[in-house]
C-alpha positions as CSV (number, residue, x, y, z in Angstrom):
1,M,50.9,73.9,86.9
2,Q,51.3,77.9,87.6
3,S,54.6,79.9,87.6
4,R,55.2,83.4,89.5
5,Y,57.7,85.6,87.9
6,F,59.1,89.1,88.0
7,T,58.7,91.7,85.3
8,I,59.4,95.3,84.7
9,H,57.3,97.6,82.8
10,D,59.4,100.6,82.1
11,H,63.3,101.3,81.4
12,P,64.7,102.7,85.0
13,Q,66.6,105.6,85.3
14,G,69.2,105.2,88.0
15,M,68.4,103.1,90.7
16,P,65.6,100.9,90.2
17,K,62.5,101.6,92.2
18,R,60.5,98.6,93.7
19,E,57.3,100.0,92.1
20,L,59.2,99.2,88.8
21,F,58.7,95.2,89.4
22,K,55.8,93.2,89.1
23,L,55.2,89.9,90.2
24,E,52.8,88.1,88.0
25,Q,51.9,84.6,87.2
26,Q,50.9,82.4,84.0
27,D,49.6,78.8,83.5
28,L,52.3,76.5,82.2
29,A,51.8,74.9,78.8
30,E,52.0,71.0,78.7
31,L,55.7,69.6,79.0
32,Q,56.9,68.8,75.7
33,D,59.2,66.3,74.5
34,G,62.9,67.4,75.5
35,E,61.6,69.8,78.0
36,V,62.1,69.7,81.9
37,R,60.2,71.7,84.7
38,I,62.5,73.0,87.7
39,R,61.4,74.1,91.1
40,N,63.8,77.1,91.8
41,T,65.2,77.2,95.4
42,W,68.1,79.7,94.7
43,L,68.3,83.0,92.5
44,S,71.1,85.0,92.0
45,V,70.6,88.9,91.4
46,D,74.0,90.1,89.4
47,P,75.1,93.7,88.5
48,Y,74.7,93.0,85.0
49,M,71.1,92.8,85.0
50,R,71.0,96.2,85.8
51,G,72.2,97.1,82.3
52,R,69.9,94.6,80.8
53,M,66.7,96.8,82.4
54,D,67.9,99.7,79.7
55,G,66.7,98.2,76.9
56,V,69.8,98.3,74.9
57,T,71.6,95.3,73.5
58,T,75.4,95.1,74.5
59,Y,77.0,91.8,74.9
60,I,73.6,90.3,75.8
61,E,70.1,90.8,74.9
62,P,68.0,93.2,77.3
63,F,65.1,92.3,79.3
64,E,61.9,92.7,77.5
65,L,59.1,94.6,79.0
66,G,56.3,92.7,80.4
67,K,58.1,89.4,79.8
68,P,59.5,87.1,82.7
69,L,63.3,88.2,83.9
70,E,66.2,86.1,83.4
71,G,69.1,85.2,85.7
72,A,70.9,82.2,86.9
73,A,69.3,79.9,89.4
74,V,69.2,76.3,91.1
75,G,66.4,74.1,91.5
76,E,64.9,70.6,91.3
77,V,63.6,69.0,88.4
78,I,60.0,68.0,89.3
79,E,58.9,66.7,85.9
80,S,61.2,65.8,82.6
81,R,60.5,64.7,79.5
82,D,64.2,64.7,78.7
83,S,66.1,61.5,79.1
84,R,69.3,63.3,80.7
85,F,66.9,64.5,83.5
86,K,64.9,62.9,86.3
87,E,62.8,63.9,88.9
88,G,64.8,64.8,91.9
89,D,67.8,66.1,90.0
90,K,69.4,69.2,91.5
91,V,70.3,71.8,88.2
92,R,71.5,75.2,87.2
93,H,69.9,77.1,84.7
94,M,69.1,80.8,83.7
95,G,65.4,80.8,83.9
96,G,65.4,82.5,87.3
97,W,63.6,85.3,88.4
98,R,60.3,83.1,88.9
99,D,59.3,80.3,91.2
100,V,59.1,77.5,88.6
101,A,60.9,77.3,85.2
102,Q,60.2,75.2,82.1
103,L,63.1,75.0,79.9
104,P,64.6,73.0,77.2
105,G,67.0,69.9,78.2
106,D,69.8,71.7,76.7
107,Q,69.4,74.9,78.7
108,V,69.6,73.1,82.0
109,E,72.9,71.8,83.7
110,A,73.0,69.2,86.3
111,L,75.0,69.9,89.4
112,P,77.8,67.9,90.7
113,E,77.2,65.9,93.8
114,F,79.6,67.9,95.8
115,D,79.0,68.0,99.5
116,V,78.4,72.1,99.2
117,P,75.3,74.0,99.7
118,E,73.5,74.5,96.6
119,Q,73.5,78.2,96.3
120,A,77.8,77.4,96.2
121,Y,76.9,77.0,92.3
122,L,75.6,80.6,91.8
123,G,78.9,81.8,93.4
124,V,82.4,80.2,94.2
125,L,81.1,77.4,92.2
126,G,79.5,79.1,89.4
127,M,80.1,82.1,87.3
128,P,81.9,84.6,89.7
129,G,84.6,81.9,90.6
130,T,84.9,80.5,86.9
131,T,85.5,83.9,85.9
132,A,88.1,84.7,88.6
133,W,90.1,81.4,88.1
134,V,90.2,81.6,84.4
135,G,91.0,85.2,84.8
136,L,94.0,84.6,87.0
137,N,95.0,81.4,85.8
138,L,94.4,81.1,81.8
139,I,94.4,84.4,81.1
140,A,96.9,86.7,83.3
141,E,98.6,83.1,83.2
142,M,99.3,83.8,87.2
143,K,102.3,81.9,88.6
144,D,103.0,81.1,92.3
145,G,104.6,84.4,93.7
146,D,103.3,86.8,91.4
147,N,101.8,90.2,92.5
148,V,98.4,90.7,91.7
149,L,96.0,94.1,91.4
150,V,92.5,93.6,91.0
151,S,89.6,96.3,90.3
152,A,86.4,96.1,91.8
153,A,88.4,93.8,94.5
154,S,85.3,93.3,96.5
155,G,82.6,92.5,94.0
156,A,81.3,89.1,93.1
157,V,84.2,88.2,90.6
158,G,86.9,90.4,92.4
159,S,86.5,89.2,96.0
160,L,87.0,85.8,95.0
161,A,89.8,87.0,92.8
162,V,92.0,88.0,95.6
163,Q,91.3,85.2,97.5
164,L,92.7,82.5,95.0
165,A,95.3,85.2,94.3
166,K,96.2,85.4,98.1
167,A,96.5,81.3,98.2
168,K,99.4,81.5,95.5
169,G,101.5,83.9,97.7
170,G,102.9,87.2,96.3
171,T,101.2,90.9,97.2
172,V,97.7,91.2,96.3
173,V,96.5,94.8,96.0
174,G,92.6,95.2,95.6
175,I,91.0,98.4,94.6
176,A,87.6,99.4,96.2
177,G,85.7,102.4,97.3
178,D,83.7,102.2,100.2
179,Q,85.4,101.9,103.7
180,K,83.6,98.9,104.6
181,K,84.7,97.3,101.2
182,L,88.4,98.4,102.0
183,D,88.3,97.3,105.5
184,W,87.1,93.5,104.2
185,L,90.2,93.3,102.0
186,E,92.6,94.4,104.6
187,S,90.8,91.4,106.8
188,Q,91.9,89.3,103.7
189,G,95.2,90.0,103.7
190,V,94.9,91.9,100.8
191,K,96.6,95.8,100.5
192,A,93.3,98.1,100.0
193,V,93.7,101.0,97.8
194,S,90.7,103.5,97.3
195,Y,89.9,105.1,94.3
196,K,87.7,108.2,95.3
197,G,88.8,111.8,95.3
198,K,91.9,110.6,93.3
199,D,93.2,111.7,89.9
200,A,94.9,108.8,87.7
201,K,98.4,110.4,88.9
202,Q,97.6,109.9,92.9
203,L,96.0,106.6,92.1
204,S,99.0,105.3,90.2
205,E,101.0,106.6,93.3
206,D,99.0,104.8,96.1
207,L,99.3,101.6,93.8
208,K,102.9,101.8,93.7
209,N,103.0,102.1,97.3
210,A,100.7,99.2,97.9
211,C,103.2,96.8,96.1
212,P,106.7,98.9,95.7
213,E,108.4,95.2,94.5
214,A,106.2,94.8,91.4
215,S,107.4,96.1,88.1
216,T,105.4,98.5,85.6
217,S,105.0,95.7,83.2
218,I,101.1,95.1,83.6
219,M,98.9,92.4,82.0
220,R,95.3,93.3,81.9
221,T,92.2,91.0,82.2
222,S,88.3,91.3,83.0
223,A,89.0,89.5,86.2
224,A,92.5,90.8,87.5
225,T,95.5,92.6,86.7
226,A,98.6,90.7,87.1
227,W,101.9,92.5,87.6
228,K,104.7,90.5,86.4
229,Q,108.1,90.2,88.1
230,H,111.0,90.3,85.7
């Protein structure tokens, strides 16, 4: 069994160019006890991956030059030597950027049997959706009717945070830059505020105008900022 995978062979400056990536292949080792082999069907390409290309350790280890890149993926088990998984199981894992992944079973998660597209487990039912929900409900402790400010509101997490917040009522304000992103936020019933070309004072004024009923007490989280009414 062979696996095709992507590598990088240099650290990019600015926007990564197509020439940075190389598609390679290797023969997979014989499956060992406790391992599973997965044919990937969906791969996720996320913003944090750009930082991993710089060769600097942050909250996560950087990609290794010449080694298979990693990322979230969903796929189907095609061979298993782990009693928790059988052939045909749909799973999620971090062995993306390749067509066939071979991993220890404790690095693989079985997908719930919901009637949803598989790719949803990389988005609204995956890390972005979990981050948005936890940020709003567990960290910011959002209540029905709270006013909410979300930065990077059109991104993977932000776009879900504004929709979750909107469902609870109150005013939802989203910060973005590109006009298409601002238009999308408005189409969702979100008051969109652009950050481009503004100093802190002007941005603050625009936020107050977007939600004049909000108090000045702000609770910040990684996914959203909830303005608490007093």
